[in-house]
C-alpha positions in Angstrom: 0.0 0.0 0.0 1.1 3.6 -0.6 0.1 6.3 1.9 -0.9 9.4 0.1 -1.3 12.9 1.5 0.5 12.2 4.8 0.5 14.9 7.6 2.2 14.8 11.0 0.0 14.2 14.1 2.5 13.9 16.9 6.2 14.3 17.6 8.4 13.1 20.5 12.1 13.0 21.2 14.0 10.5 23.3 17.6 9.6 24.0 18.6 13.2 24.8 20.7 12.4 27.9 24.5 12.2 28.0 25.8 9.0 26.4 22.5 8.3 24.7 21.6 8.3 21.1 18.9 10.9 20.0 15.8 9.6 18.5 12.6 11.2 17.1 9.2 9.5 16.8 6.7 10.9 14.4 3.1 9.8 13.9 1.5 10.5 10.6 -2.1 10.7 9.4 -3.0 9.5 5.9 -5.4 11.1 3.6 -5.8 8.1 1.3 -4.4 4.7 0.6 -3.4 3.3 -2.8 -2.7 -0.3 -3.7 0.8 -0.9 -4.9 2.7 -3.8 -6.4 6.4 -3.0 -5.8 9.5 -4.8 -4.6 10.2 -3.9 -1.0 12.7 -3.3 0.4 14.7 -2.1 -2.5 17.8 -4.1 -3.5 20.1 -1.1 -3.7 22.7 -1.1 -0.9 22.8 1.9 1.4 25.8 3.6 2.9 26.7 2.6 6.5 25.9 5.4 8.9 26.7 5.5 12.6 24.5 7.7 14.7 25.6 10.5 16.8 25.6 10.2 20.6 25.0 13.0 23.1 28.6 13.9 24.2 30.7 17.0 24.3 27.7 19.3 24.2 26.7 22.3 26.4 23.7 24.1 27.7 23.6 27.9 27.2 20.9 29.9 29.0 20.8 33.7 29.0 18.5 36.7 28.9 17.0 37.3 25.4 19.2 39.7 23.5 22.3 38.9 25.6 24.9 36.7 23.9 27.4 36.6 26.7 28.2 32.9 27.2 26.5 31.5 30.3 26.5 27.7 30.6 25.3 25.3 33.3 26.4 21.8 34.4 23.1 20.3 33.3 23.0 16.6 34.3 19.7 15.8 32.7 17.0 17.5 30.7 13.6 16.7 29.3 11.9 18.0 26.2 8.1 17.9 25.8 6.5 18.7 22.4 2.8 19.5 22.5 2.0 19.0 18.8 -1.3 18.6 17.1 -2.9 18.9 13.7 -6.4 18.7 12.4 -7.5 16.9 9.3 -9.7 18.9 6.9 -12.6 16.9 5.6 -14.4 17.7 2.4 -14.9 17.1 -1.3 -12.3 17.3 -4.1 -10.3 14.2 -3.3 -8.2 12.3 -5.8 -10.3 9.1 -5.7 -13.9 8.2 -5.0 -13.2 7.3 -1.4 -11.0 10.1 -0.1 -12.6 12.4 2.5 -9.5 14.1 3.9 -8.4 16.8 1.6 -6.0 18.8 3.7 -4.5 19.3 7.2 -3.7 22.3 9.5 -1.2 22.4 12.3 -3.0 23.7 15.3 -0.1 23.8 17.8 3.6 22.9 18.2 4.5 24.1 21.7 7.6 23.0 23.6 8.7 23.0 27.2 11.9 21.9 28.7 13.1 21.0 32.2 16.8 21.5 33.1 18.4 19.8 36.1 21.8 21.1 37.1 24.2 20.8 40.0 23.4 23.2 42.8 25.7 26.2 42.9 27.6 27.4 46.0 25.6 28.4 49.1 23.8 31.6 48.6 23.9 31.4 44.7 20.8 30.2 42.8 20.9 31.4 39.2 17.8 29.4 38.3 15.8 31.1 41.0 17.0 34.5 39.9 15.7 33.7 36.4 12.3 32.6 37.8 11.9 35.7 39.9 13.2 38.1 37.3 11.3 39.6 34.4 13.7 38.8 31.5 12.7 36.1 29.1 15.4 33.5 28.3 16.9 32.0 25.2 18.4 28.5 25.5 20.7 26.5 23.3 21.1 22.8 24.1 24.0 21.2 22.1 23.9 17.4 22.2 26.9 16.8 20.0 29.4 19.1 18.4 31.2 16.6 16.1 31.4 17.9 12.6 28.9 16.1 10.4 27.0 14.8 13.5 26.2 18.0 15.3 22.7 18.2 16.9 21.3 21.1 18.8 18.0 22.6 20.0 17.5 26.3 20.2 14.6 27.9 22.1 14.5 31.6 21.3 12.1 33.0 23.8 11.4 31.1 27.0 9.6 31.9 30.2 9.9 30.0 33.5 6.7 28.2 34.4 7.4 26.4 37.7 9.2 27.4 40.9 12.8 26.1 41.0 12.9 22.7 42.8 15.7 21.2 44.8 16.3 17.5 44.2 18.8 14.9 45.4 19.9 13.0 42.4 22.5 10.2 42.8 23.1 11.6 46.2 24.1 15.0 44.8 22.3 18.3 45.5 20.7 19.6 42.3 18.1 22.1 41.1 15.5 21.9 38.3 13.7 24.6 36.4 11.0 24.3 33.7 10.8 26.7 30.8 8.0 27.2 28.2 9.2 28.0 24.7 7.3 31.0 23.3 7.0 32.5 19.8 10.3 34.0 18.8 11.0 37.7 19.6 11.1 38.4 15.8 8.0 37.4 13.8 9.0 38.5 10.3 9.0 34.9 9.0 8.1 31.4 10.2 11.8 30.7 10.8 12.2 33.6 13.1 8.8 33.2 14.8 9.3 29.5 15.5 9.3 28.7 19.3 12.0 26.0 18.9 14.4 25.0 16.2 16.3 21.7 15.6 19.7 22.1 14.0 21.8 19.4 12.5 25.2 19.9 10.7 
């Protein structure tokens, strides 16, 4: 069978921790199916490709508009993508049984939780971000190897939860949660995007 008129319905990432291999899972809706009689899989050989692992990256977090490097010893982080699309039902399909003739993305929001080692007594940068008024931009680099570089950039974030203190592996750590908002510049879809995945 051939799936025609495919549109994404959900998106989730996994394997984003240090030493893990990043993965993305996509669920697609299908507008119509078409019978096919083809050889599968193809006989052509593919190039061997080894995946990138999360190593030698960094986590940059700073006030929007400020580019001064400020990184944190983030030990773990979670990324949640709240993605949804709606199928458009109607006439005008390409065969006699097609009822889905289009789709519209209704949301693609993202939130991230960063957990880092607690700083020296009396210093709590995460709390200062939460109680302050400046929005944040965050660059999470998973791998910086040429040809295998992977990074997420969140251009305009606001803290959503009070900073929590946790004991992870017997070590004092703090967690903060940020919601990715529409980019500070909205002149194009690229600049307005709340989050960007970069690979190089």
